[in-house]
C-alpha positions in Angstrom: -10.8 7.7 -21.7 -11.0 5.0 -19.1 -14.4 4.2 -17.6 -14.9 6.7 -14.8 -12.5 9.4 -16.2 -15.3 11.1 -18.0 -17.4 11.3 -14.9 -14.4 12.6 -13.0 -13.8 15.3 -15.7 -17.4 16.4 -15.4 -17.1 16.6 -11.7 -14.0 18.8 -12.1 -15.7 21.0 -14.7 -18.7 21.5 -12.4 -16.7 22.6 -9.4 -13.8 24.6 -10.9 -13.9 27.0 -8.0 -13.0 24.3 -5.6 -10.2 22.8 -7.8 -7.6 22.8 -5.0 -9.5 20.0 -3.2 -9.5 17.5 -6.1 -6.8 14.8 -6.2 -4.2 15.3 -8.9 -3.9 12.7 -11.7 -0.8 11.3 -10.0 -2.7 10.9 -6.7 -5.6 9.2 -8.5 -3.1 6.8 -10.2 -1.7 5.9 -6.8 -5.2 5.4 -5.3 -6.2 3.3 -8.2 -3.5 0.8 -7.2 -5.1 0.1 -3.8 -6.7 -3.3 -3.7 -9.4 -2.0 -1.3 -12.3 0.3 -2.4 -11.5 4.0 -2.0 -13.9 6.9 -2.2 -12.9 10.6 -1.8 -15.5 13.2 -0.8 -15.6 17.0 -1.0 -16.4 19.3 1.9 -20.1 18.9 1.2 -19.8 15.1 1.4 -20.2 14.6 -2.3 -18.3 11.9 -4.2 -15.2 13.3 -5.9 -13.4 10.1 -6.8 -13.8 6.3 -6.6 -11.1 3.8 -7.5 -11.6 0.7 -9.7 -12.4 -1.5 -6.7 -15.1 0.8 -5.5 -16.5 1.3 -9.0 -16.8 -2.5 -9.2 -19.0 -2.4 -6.1 -21.0 0.8 -6.8 -21.3 0.9 -10.5 -21.3 4.1 -12.6 -23.1 7.4 -12.0 -21.7 8.5 -8.6 -20.5 12.0 -9.6 -21.4 14.5 -7.0 -23.8 12.2 -5.2 -23.9 12.7 -1.5 -21.9 10.1 0.5 -24.8 9.4 2.8 -26.9 8.1 -0.1 -24.1 6.1 -1.5 -23.2 4.6 1.8 -26.8 3.3 2.4 -26.1 0.7 -0.3 -25.5 -2.6 1.5 -22.9 -3.6 -1.1 -20.9 -0.5 -0.3 -20.9 -1.3 3.4 -19.8 -4.8 2.8 -16.9 -3.6 0.6 -15.5 -1.1 3.1 -12.6 -2.6 5.1 -10.3 -1.3 7.8 -6.6 -0.8 8.3 -5.0 -1.6 11.7 -1.8 0.4 12.6 1.3 -1.4 13.7 2.4 -4.9 13.0 1.3 -8.5 13.7 4.0 -10.9 14.7 4.2 -14.5 15.7 6.4 -15.7 18.5 7.4 -18.9 20.2 8.9 -18.6 23.7 11.2 -20.3 26.1 10.0 -20.1 29.7 12.0 -20.0 33.0 11.2 -23.5 34.4 14.4 -25.6 34.5 12.8 -29.0 33.5 10.4 -27.7 30.9 10.0 -29.1 27.4 11.2 -25.8 26.0 14.7 -26.6 27.4 14.9 -30.1 26.0 17.1 -31.1 23.1 15.5 -30.4 20.6 13.4 -27.7 22.4 9.6 -27.7 22.1 8.8 -24.0 22.5 5.7 -22.5 24.0 3.3 -20.9 21.5 2.7 -19.8 18.9 1.7 -16.4 20.4 0.4 -13.7 18.1 1.3 -10.1 19.1 -0.1 -6.9 17.7 2.4 -4.1 18.4 1.7 -0.4 17.7 2.5 3.1 19.1 0.0 4.9 21.2 0.9 8.4 22.3 4.6 7.6 21.6 4.6 4.4 23.7 4.7 0.9 22.4 1.6 -1.1 23.1 1.4 -4.8 22.6 -1.7 -6.9 22.6 -1.8 -10.7 22.4 -4.2 -12.2 19.8 -5.5 -15.7 19.4 -4.6 -17.6 16.2 -8.1 -17.1 14.9 -8.0 -13.3 15.6 -4.6 -13.1 13.9 -6.0 -14.8 10.8 -9.2 -12.7 10.8 -7.4 -9.3 11.2 -4.4 -10.0 8.9 -6.1 -8.3 6.0 -6.5 -5.2 8.1 -2.7 -5.2 8.7 -2.2 -5.8 5.0 -4.4 -2.8 4.1 -2.5 -0.6 6.5 0.8 -1.7 4.9 -0.6 -0.9 1.4 -1.7 2.5 2.6 1.8 3.2 4.1 3.4 2.1 0.8 1.1 4.4 -1.2 1.7 7.4 1.1 5.5 6.8 0.8 5.2 6.8 -3.0 3.1 10.0 -2.9 5.6 11.7 -0.5 8.5 10.7 -2.7 6.7 12.0 -5.8 5.9 15.2 -3.9 9.6 15.7 -2.9 10.6 15.2 -6.5 8.1 17.7 -7.8 9.2 20.2 -5.1 12.9 19.7 -6.0 12.1 20.3 -9.7 10.1 23.5 -8.9 12.4 24.9 -6.2 16.0 24.1 -7.2 
């Protein structure tokens, strides 16, 4: 068994009555692919699963520990990262002034401008970021893209399983 699988198996054995809340082996495989640390909790806020990245931070022996005790560890807090929805784009613009440098040959465009675009309540919202903010938050956009990819894979897998079970 891979390091951590034994602990997960013990966790499953100790909570067979709640088996429906535990991630399937395919879900665990997908979560293991995430570069960011992942920890899944049960309804009682006990640790059910941690991926390889999180095990590197926390070490062994997490089975059924309360999340509050795990999260008091400063190393855990430092490892947790965020995921921003939407996209980050870079843009160079042409203005409306007739004699401006952006109309020259060759044009010298205004910018760069960094735009964070997302949906809020069905409407597109755009916020301008500085170059430094764009650089600082790019990993959060990358994390969100990774999560969307994993969710798509899990959804495709779920549709395949459904189609096999319900022809």
